[in-house]
OpenMM code with the backbone's topology and positions (N, CA, C; nanometers):
from openmm import Vec3, app, unit

residues = "MET VAL GLY THR GLY THR SER PRO THR LEU GLY THR TYR LEU THR GLY ALA GLY GLY MET THR LEU TYR VAL ARG THR SER ASP PRO ALA GLY GLY SER SER CYS THR GLY GLY CYS ALA THR ALA TRP PRO PRO LEU THR ILE ALA ALA GLY THR GLN LEU LEU ALA GLY THR GLY VAL SER ALA ALA LEU GLY THR PHE ALA ARG PRO ASP GLY SER LEU GLN VAL THR TYR ASN GLY ARG ALA VAL TYR PHE TYR ALA ALA ASP ALA THR SER GLY ASP THR THR GLY GLN GLY VAL GLY GLY ILE TRP PHE VAL ALA PRO VAL THR GLY THR GLY GLY ALA VAL PRO SER PRO SER PRO SER GLY GLY TYR GLY TYR".split()
positions = [
    Vec3(0.0698, 0.3020, -0.5324),
    Vec3(0.0564, 0.2070, -0.4243),
    Vec3(-0.0610, 0.2479, -0.3358),
    Vec3(-0.1354, 0.1494, -0.2908),
    Vec3(-0.2428, 0.1709, -0.1950),
    Vec3(-0.1862, 0.1403, -0.0575),
    Vec3(-0.1933, 0.2380, 0.0318),
    Vec3(-0.1389, 0.2240, 0.1657),
    Vec3(-0.2473, 0.2425, 0.2700),
    Vec3(-0.2047, 0.2785, 0.3904),
    Vec3(-0.2997, 0.2964, 0.4996),
    Vec3(-0.2754, 0.4255, 0.5747),
    Vec3(-0.3804, 0.4730, 0.6358),
    Vec3(-0.3768, 0.5864, 0.7267),
    Vec3(-0.4602, 0.5495, 0.8477),
    Vec3(-0.4461, 0.6253, 0.9544),
    Vec3(-0.5208, 0.5965, 1.0761),
    Vec3(-0.5799, 0.7235, 1.1329),
    Vec3(-0.7024, 0.7117, 1.1791),
    Vec3(-0.7725, 0.8213, 1.2447),
    Vec3(-0.8225, 0.7707, 1.3794),
    Vec3(-0.8157, 0.8539, 1.4834),
    Vec3(-0.8654, 0.8093, 1.6136),
    Vec3(-1.0156, 0.7791, 1.6120),
    Vec3(-1.0904, 0.8433, 1.5246),
    Vec3(-1.2351, 0.8208, 1.5193),
    Vec3(-1.2773, 0.7223, 1.4110),
    Vec3(-1.1993, 0.7101, 1.3033),
    Vec3(-1.2380, 0.6261, 1.1901),
    Vec3(-1.1603, 0.4957, 1.1814),
    Vec3(-1.0540, 0.4830, 1.2568),
    Vec3(-0.9717, 0.3628, 1.2508),
    Vec3(-0.8763, 0.3676, 1.1330),
    Vec3(-0.8367, 0.2508, 1.0845),
    Vec3(-0.7410, 0.2403, 0.9746),
    Vec3(-0.8168, 0.2367, 0.8429),
    Vec3(-0.7684, 0.3142, 0.7461),
    Vec3(-0.8352, 0.3278, 0.6165),
    Vec3(-0.7319, 0.3279, 0.5051),
    Vec3(-0.7800, 0.3142, 0.3818),
    Vec3(-0.6920, 0.3111, 0.2650),
    Vec3(-0.6494, 0.4509, 0.2231),
    Vec3(-0.5262, 0.4592, 0.1708),
    Vec3(-0.4733, 0.5840, 0.1183),
    Vec3(-0.4099, 0.5596, -0.0189),
    Vec3(-0.3982, 0.6657, -0.0950),
    Vec3(-0.3328, 0.6603, -0.2251),
    Vec3(-0.2062, 0.7432, -0.2235),
    Vec3(-0.1706, 0.7988, -0.3379),
    Vec3(-0.0481, 0.8781, -0.3538),
    Vec3(-0.0394, 0.9872, -0.2472),
    Vec3(0.0796, 1.0020, -0.1900),
    Vec3(0.1035, 1.1059, -0.0910),
    Vec3(0.0295, 1.0842, 0.0398),
    Vec3(-0.0236, 0.9643, 0.0604),
    Vec3(-0.0966, 0.9360, 0.1838),
    Vec3(-0.2357, 0.9958, 0.1882),
    Vec3(-0.2869, 1.0370, 0.0719),
    Vec3(-0.4199, 1.0971, 0.0680),
    Vec3(-0.5280, 0.9903, 0.0869),
    Vec3(-0.6294, 1.0253, 0.1637),
    Vec3(-0.7385, 0.9342, 0.1979),
    Vec3(-0.8155, 0.8894, 0.0746),
    Vec3(-0.8511, 0.7616, 0.0728),
    Vec3(-0.9371, 0.7068, -0.0325),
    Vec3(-1.0766, 0.6839, 0.0231),
    Vec3(-1.1749, 0.7066, -0.0635),
    Vec3(-1.3160, 0.6964, -0.0264),
    Vec3(-1.3899, 0.6010, -0.1185),
    Vec3(-1.5033, 0.5509, -0.0701),
    Vec3(-1.5966, 0.4744, -0.1522),
    Vec3(-1.7277, 0.5525, -0.1584),
    Vec3(-1.7989, 0.5298, -0.2666),
    Vec3(-1.9310, 0.5907, -0.2879),
    Vec3(-2.0319, 0.4769, -0.2792),
    Vec3(-2.1134, 0.4771, -0.1762),
    Vec3(-2.2022, 0.3637, -0.1518),
    Vec3(-2.3085, 0.3473, -0.2597),
    Vec3(-2.3332, 0.4512, -0.3393),
    Vec3(-2.4332, 0.4405, -0.4457),
    Vec3(-2.3756, 0.3881, -0.5774),
    Vec3(-2.2447, 0.3633, -0.5830),
    Vec3(-2.1835, 0.3069, -0.7038),
    Vec3(-2.2269, 0.1616, -0.7224),
    Vec3(-2.2389, 0.1187, -0.8494),
    Vec3(-2.2654, -0.0235, -0.8728),
    Vec3(-2.1402, -0.1057, -0.8425),
    Vec3(-2.1588, -0.2315, -0.8071),
    Vec3(-2.0444, -0.3198, -0.7814),
    Vec3(-1.9587, -0.3288, -0.9070),
    Vec3(-1.8275, -0.3122, -0.8906),
    Vec3(-1.7343, -0.3247, -1.0027),
    Vec3(-1.7412, -0.2116, -1.1025),
    Vec3(-1.7988, -0.0974, -1.0635),
    Vec3(-1.8099, 0.0146, -1.1564),
    Vec3(-1.8232, 0.1462, -1.0841),
    Vec3(-1.8483, 0.2517, -1.1622),
    Vec3(-1.8613, 0.3857, -1.1082),
    Vec3(-1.9680, 0.4612, -1.1850),
    Vec3(-2.0473, 0.5365, -1.1116),
    Vec3(-2.1428, 0.6270, -1.1744),
    Vec3(-2.1020, 0.7716, -1.1469),
    Vec3(-1.9781, 0.7922, -1.1017),
    Vec3(-1.9251, 0.9251, -1.0702),
    Vec3(-1.8427, 0.9760, -1.1889),
    Vec3(-1.9027, 1.0632, -1.2686),
    Vec3(-1.8366, 1.1225, -1.3853),
    Vec3(-1.8606, 1.2725, -1.3839),
    Vec3(-1.8032, 1.3443, -1.4785),
    Vec3(-1.8249, 1.4882, -1.4898),
    Vec3(-1.7854, 1.5630, -1.3643),
    Vec3(-1.8776, 1.6473, -1.3138),
    Vec3(-1.8517, 1.7268, -1.1940),
    Vec3(-1.8258, 1.6423, -1.0718),
    Vec3(-1.8916, 1.5279, -1.0653),
    Vec3(-1.8671, 1.4364, -0.9537),
    Vec3(-1.7205, 1.3926, -0.9529),
    Vec3(-1.6671, 1.3551, -1.0691),
    Vec3(-1.5282, 1.3091, -1.0769),
    Vec3(-1.4286, 1.4230, -1.0574),
    Vec3(-1.4729, 1.5460, -1.0727),
    Vec3(-1.3868, 1.6608, -1.0418),
    Vec3(-1.3763, 1.6774, -0.8907),
    Vec3(-1.4889, 1.6676, -0.8215),
    Vec3(-1.4901, 1.6793, -0.6754),
    Vec3(-1.4336, 1.5551, -0.6085),
    Vec3(-1.4531, 1.4404, -0.6727),
    Vec3(-1.4102, 1.3108, -0.6198),
    Vec3(-1.3245, 1.2404, -0.7247),
    Vec3(-1.2002, 1.2821, -0.7429),
    Vec3(-1.1157, 1.2210, -0.8471),
    Vec3(-1.0943, 1.0714, -0.8231),
    Vec3(-1.1197, 0.9903, -0.9235),
    Vec3(-1.0975, 0.8469, -0.9071),
    Vec3(-0.9480, 0.8156, -0.8977),
    Vec3(-0.9146, 0.7138, -0.8202),
    Vec3(-0.7770, 0.6633, -0.8193),
    Vec3(-0.7624, 0.5773, -0.9438),
    Vec3(-0.6764, 0.6196, -1.0354),
    Vec3(-0.6552, 0.5462, -1.1599),
    Vec3(-0.5085, 0.5078, -1.1729),
    Vec3(-0.4846, 0.4062, -1.2552),
    Vec3(-0.3481, 0.3652, -1.2875),
    Vec3(-0.3389, 0.3482, -1.4382),
    Vec3(-0.2184, 0.3566, -1.4900),
    Vec3(-0.1953, 0.3366, -1.6335),
    Vec3(-0.2050, 0.1884, -1.6667),
    Vec3(-0.2527, 0.1590, -1.7868),
    Vec3(-0.2600, 0.0198, -1.8332),
    Vec3(-0.1216, -0.0431, -1.8233),
    Vec3(-0.1157, -0.1663, -1.7761),
    Vec3(0.0106, -0.2378, -1.7631),
    Vec3(0.0829, -0.2122, -1.6329),
    Vec3(0.0322, -0.1204, -1.5511),
    Vec3(0.0941, -0.0898, -1.4224),
    Vec3(0.0520, -0.1938, -1.3199),
    Vec3(0.1487, -0.2429, -1.2424),
    Vec3(0.1175, -0.3390, -1.1375),
    Vec3(0.0621, -0.2635, -1.0173),
    Vec3(-0.0516, -0.3072, -0.9685),
    Vec3(-0.1158, -0.2471, -0.8525),
    Vec3(-0.0540, -0.3056, -0.7263),
    Vec3(0.0029, -0.2205, -0.6419),
    Vec3(0.0729, -0.2661, -0.5220),
    Vec3(-0.0045, -0.2308, -0.3962),
    Vec3(-0.0141, -0.3265, -0.3060),
    Vec3(-0.0764, -0.3051, -0.1758),
    Vec3(0.0325, -0.2854, -0.0724),
    Vec3(0.0223, -0.1783, 0.0050),
    Vec3(0.1191, -0.1517, 0.1099),
    Vec3(0.0969, -0.2404, 0.2313),
    Vec3(0.1868, -0.2316, 0.3250),
    Vec3(0.1781, -0.3080, 0.4489),
    Vec3(0.0462, -0.2784, 0.5179),
    Vec3(-0.0237, -0.3839, 0.5562),
    Vec3(-0.1490, -0.3678, 0.6290),
    Vec3(-0.2728, -0.3620, 0.5424),
    Vec3(-0.2565, -0.3561, 0.4102),
    Vec3(-0.3725, -0.3530, 0.3206),
    Vec3(-0.4188, -0.4963, 0.2984),
    Vec3(-0.5379, -0.5260, 0.3488),
    Vec3(-0.5882, -0.6633, 0.3379),
    Vec3(-0.7012, -0.6760, 0.2361),
    Vec3(-0.7409, -0.5660, 0.1749),
    Vec3(-0.8478, -0.5686, 0.0760),
    Vec3(-0.7979, -0.6238, -0.0569),
    Vec3(-0.8868, -0.6874, -0.1315),
    Vec3(-0.8534, -0.7362, -0.2654),
    Vec3(-0.8564, -0.6175, -0.3613),
    Vec3(-0.7425, -0.5870, -0.4226),
    Vec3(-0.7324, -0.4733, -0.5146),
    Vec3(-0.7526, -0.5187, -0.6584),
    Vec3(-0.8119, -0.4338, -0.7393),
    Vec3(-0.8345, -0.4626, -0.8802),
    Vec3(-0.8586, -0.3343, -0.9563),
    Vec3(-0.9006, -0.3458, -1.0808),
    Vec3(-0.9317, -0.2287, -1.1633),
    Vec3(-1.0503, -0.2599, -1.2542),
    Vec3(-1.1084, -0.1541, -1.3097),
    Vec3(-1.2079, -0.1653, -1.4150),
    Vec3(-1.1913, -0.0453, -1.5066),
    Vec3(-1.2376, -0.0576, -1.6295),
    Vec3(-1.2262, 0.0518, -1.7265),
    Vec3(-1.3400, 0.1517, -1.7059),
    Vec3(-1.3030, 0.2795, -1.6885),
    Vec3(-1.4015, 0.3877, -1.6793),
    Vec3(-1.4481, 0.4250, -1.8200),
    Vec3(-1.5589, 0.4981, -1.8314),
    Vec3(-1.6072, 0.5385, -1.9639),
    Vec3(-1.5034, 0.6135, -2.0485),
    Vec3(-1.4097, 0.6848, -1.9824),
    Vec3(-1.3067, 0.7590, -2.0563),
    Vec3(-1.1873, 0.6710, -2.0934),
    Vec3(-1.1916, 0.5424, -2.0577),
    Vec3(-1.0840, 0.4494, -2.0913),
    Vec3(-0.9785, 0.4325, -1.9839),
    Vec3(-0.9783, 0.5178, -1.8819),
    Vec3(-0.8805, 0.5034, -1.7743),
    Vec3(-0.9170, 0.3823, -1.6874),
    Vec3(-0.8186, 0.3312, -1.6134),
    Vec3(-0.8403, 0.2177, -1.5254),
    Vec3(-0.8542, 0.2667, -1.3814),
    Vec3(-0.9726, 0.2478, -1.3248),
    Vec3(-0.9966, 0.2895, -1.1871),
    Vec3(-0.9695, 0.1742, -1.0928),
    Vec3(-0.9059, 0.2052, -0.9811),
    Vec3(-0.8715, 0.1059, -0.8801),
    Vec3(-0.9955, 0.0733, -0.7968),
    Vec3(-1.0068, -0.0557, -0.7607),
    Vec3(-1.1128, -0.1020, -0.6722),
    Vec3(-1.0525, -0.1750, -0.5537),
    Vec3(-1.1291, -0.1864, -0.4486),
    Vec3(-1.0954, -0.2747, -0.3375),
    Vec3(-1.2202, -0.3569, -0.3105),
    Vec3(-1.2029, -0.4864, -0.3097),
    Vec3(-1.3161, -0.5794, -0.2979),
    Vec3(-1.4291, -0.5406, -0.3938),
    Vec3(-1.3901, -0.4970, -0.5147),
    Vec3(-1.4867, -0.4640, -0.6184),
    Vec3(-1.5497, -0.3278, -0.6078),
    Vec3(-1.5125, -0.2469, -0.5081),
    Vec3(-1.5690, -0.1132, -0.4906),
    Vec3(-1.4712, -0.0089, -0.5426),
    Vec3(-1.5188, 0.0821, -0.6273),
    Vec3(-1.4352, 0.1895, -0.6801),
    Vec3(-1.3882, 0.2795, -0.5662),
    Vec3(-1.2628, 0.3268, -0.5747),
    Vec3(-1.2106, 0.4181, -0.4729),
    Vec3(-1.1735, 0.5522, -0.5367),
    Vec3(-1.1868, 0.6570, -0.4555),
    Vec3(-1.1713, 0.7953, -0.5003),
    Vec3(-1.0957, 0.8768, -0.3959),
    Vec3(-1.0389, 0.9873, -0.4409),
    Vec3(-0.9873, 1.0908, -0.3518),
    Vec3(-1.0994, 1.1933, -0.3341),
    Vec3(-1.0818, 1.2881, -0.2433),
    Vec3(-1.1754, 1.3999, -0.2283),
    Vec3(-1.0958, 1.5274, -0.2518),
    Vec3(-1.1375, 1.6072, -0.3489),
    Vec3(-1.0627, 1.7272, -0.3869),
    Vec3(-1.0481, 1.8263, -0.2712),
    Vec3(-1.1391, 1.8247, -0.1758),
    Vec3(-1.1320, 1.9181, -0.0633),
    Vec3(-1.0315, 1.8763, 0.0434),
    Vec3(-0.9824, 1.7526, 0.0401),
    Vec3(-0.8770, 1.7109, 0.1328),
    Vec3(-0.7479, 1.7796, 0.0894),
    Vec3(-0.6864, 1.8537, 0.1819),
    Vec3(-0.5674, 1.9313, 0.1472),
    Vec3(-0.4366, 1.8583, 0.1741),
    Vec3(-0.4318, 1.7771, 0.2785),
    Vec3(-0.3078, 1.7087, 0.3150),
    Vec3(-0.3364, 1.5647, 0.3550),
    Vec3(-0.2309, 1.4841, 0.3589),
    Vec3(-0.2480, 1.3458, 0.4021),
    Vec3(-0.3059, 1.3467, 0.5431),
    Vec3(-0.3943, 1.2527, 0.5681),
    Vec3(-0.4604, 1.2458, 0.6978),
    Vec3(-0.5932, 1.3184, 0.7023),
    Vec3(-0.6202, 1.4065, 0.6041),
    Vec3(-0.7511, 1.4721, 0.5986),
    Vec3(-0.8569, 1.3683, 0.5640),
    Vec3(-0.9694, 1.3738, 0.6312),
    Vec3(-1.0821, 1.2839, 0.6037),
    Vec3(-1.2110, 1.3656, 0.5933),
    Vec3(-1.2019, 1.4829, 0.5315),
    Vec3(-1.3160, 1.5737, 0.5260),
    Vec3(-1.4297, 1.5227, 0.4379),
    Vec3(-1.4042, 1.4205, 0.3579),
    Vec3(-1.5092, 1.3638, 0.2745),
    Vec3(-1.5953, 1.2617, 0.3467),
    Vec3(-1.5576, 1.2255, 0.4694),
    Vec3(-1.6315, 1.1243, 0.5446),
    Vec3(-1.7767, 1.1662, 0.5654),
    Vec3(-1.8689, 1.0853, 0.5129),
    Vec3(-2.0115, 1.1078, 0.5340),
    Vec3(-2.0759, 1.2081, 0.4420),
    Vec3(-2.0022, 1.2680, 0.3491),
    Vec3(-2.0590, 1.3702, 0.2607),
    Vec3(-2.1765, 1.3115, 0.1824),
    Vec3(-2.2869, 1.3822, 0.1861),
    Vec3(-2.4062, 1.3422, 0.1133),
    Vec3(-2.4659, 1.2111, 0.1597),
    Vec3(-2.4139, 1.1565, 0.2689),
    Vec3(-2.4612, 1.0284, 0.3194),
    Vec3(-2.4215, 0.9096, 0.2327),
    Vec3(-2.3324, 0.9331, 0.1331),
    Vec3(-2.2924, 0.8240, 0.0431),
    Vec3(-2.1413, 0.8082, 0.0292),
    Vec3(-2.0634, 0.9036, 0.0784),
    Vec3(-1.9174, 0.8984, 0.0664),
    Vec3(-1.8573, 0.8654, 0.2024),
    Vec3(-1.7699, 0.7628, 0.2048),
    Vec3(-1.7084, 0.7201, 0.3300),
    Vec3(-1.5644, 0.6784, 0.3054),
    Vec3(-1.4781, 0.6971, 0.4076),
    Vec3(-1.3410, 0.6495, 0.3937),
    Vec3(-1.3452, 0.5000, 0.3667),
    Vec3(-1.2507, 0.4527, 0.2876),
    Vec3(-1.2435, 0.3106, 0.2530),
    Vec3(-1.1688, 0.2381, 0.3643),
    Vec3(-1.2363, 0.1527, 0.4416),
    Vec3(-1.1694, 0.0829, 0.5513),
    Vec3(-1.0652, -0.0153, 0.4989),
    Vec3(-0.9565, -0.0262, 0.5685),
    Vec3(-0.8434, -0.1071, 0.5229),
    Vec3(-0.8786, -0.2540, 0.5051),
    Vec3(-0.9724, -0.3043, 0.5800),
    Vec3(-1.0090, -0.4449, 0.5696),
    Vec3(-1.0887, -0.4743, 0.4440),
    Vec3(-1.1504, -0.3710, 0.3863),
    Vec3(-1.2317, -0.3917, 0.2673),
    Vec3(-1.3674, -0.4488, 0.2988),
    Vec3(-1.4014, -0.4599, 0.4272),
    Vec3(-1.5319, -0.5122, 0.4645),
    Vec3(-1.6256, -0.3982, 0.4986),
    Vec3(-1.7507, -0.4172, 0.4717),
    Vec3(-1.8509, -0.3187, 0.5072),
    Vec3(-1.8654, -0.2067, 0.4065),
    Vec3(-1.7606, -0.1708, 0.3366),
    Vec3(-1.7684, -0.0691, 0.2329),
    Vec3(-1.7780, 0.0723, 0.2820),
    Vec3(-1.7998, 0.0935, 0.4104),
    Vec3(-1.8096, 0.2304, 0.4605),
    Vec3(-1.7902, 0.2300, 0.6110),
    Vec3(-1.7412, 0.3408, 0.6603),
    Vec3(-1.7256, 0.3606, 0.8031),
    Vec3(-1.8110, 0.4805, 0.8386),
    Vec3(-1.9369, 0.4591, 0.8793),
    Vec3(-2.0251, 0.5727, 0.9016),
    Vec3(-1.9822, 0.6587, 1.0194),
    Vec3(-2.0053, 0.7877, 1.0058),
    Vec3(-1.9855, 0.8832, 1.1141),
    Vec3(-2.0682, 1.0058, 1.0785),
    Vec3(-2.0767, 1.1026, 1.1665),
    Vec3(-2.1565, 1.2211, 1.1347),
    Vec3(-2.1103, 1.2879, 1.0058),
    Vec3(-2.2044, 1.3374, 0.9286),
    Vec3(-2.1735, 1.4034, 0.8018),
    Vec3(-2.1187, 1.5431, 0.8277),
    Vec3(-2.0084, 1.5803, 0.7630),
    Vec3(-1.9586, 1.7156, 0.7770),
    Vec3(-2.0512, 1.8116, 0.7027),
    Vec3(-2.0527, 1.9365, 0.7448),
    Vec3(-2.1323, 2.0336, 0.6693),
    Vec3(-2.0600, 2.0626, 0.5394),
    Vec3(-2.1332, 2.0952, 0.4390),
    Vec3(-2.0708, 2.1259, 0.3116),
    Vec3(-2.1264, 2.0391, 0.2022),
    Vec3(-2.0854, 2.0679, 0.0799),
    Vec3(-2.1476, 2.0080, -0.0347),
    Vec3(-2.0646, 1.9044, -0.1056),
    Vec3(-2.0907, 1.8916, -0.2303),
    Vec3(-2.0303, 1.7950, -0.3211),
    Vec3(-2.0700, 1.6529, -0.2893),
    Vec3(-2.1934, 1.6322, -0.2410),
    Vec3(-2.2400, 1.4989, -0.2085),
    Vec3(-2.2604, 1.4111, -0.3293),
    Vec3(-2.2923, 1.4684, -0.4415),
    Vec3(-2.3172, 1.3946, -0.5660),
    Vec3(-2.3799, 1.2624, -0.5392),
] * unit.nanometer
topology = app.Topology()
chain = topology.addChain("A")
for resn in residues:
    res = topology.addResidue(resn, chain)
    for name in ("N", "CA", "C"):
        topology.addAtom(name, app.Element.getBySymbol(name[0]), res)
C-alpha cells in the first residue's frame, strides 16, 4: 500500500511499506527508470508482484501505476514517475534522501511537481 507521511519542512509525502519515505528521481524518463545496478541498491525501487492490486491509502491523491523494469519486476509509479526507497533511511519518517545529488526528492502526496526541493544533505549516492 502507498500511504502518506508528514514533515514540518517537506509537507505531506508518499510512503511505502512500514511508513518508509518514497522518492522520485528527476532524471528518470517518464514512465520508466534509469536507476539499475548500484543505483538500485542505494535507491531500492518500490515493486509489487504481478497480479497484485495497488492500493492507495487515505490522502493519496496521485495516480498510481506500474511499469516493467529490465529485470522483469513491476515498479510502482505515481503520475507516471517511478518511486523508490532510500537505503540510508533507517526508520519511518526519515527523509535523508531529500535533495541527494540534486535529483532525488521525496514524492509529494499530490503527485504534482514531481519534487519538493530543499537543501541537499551532505553525503553521497546521488547517482
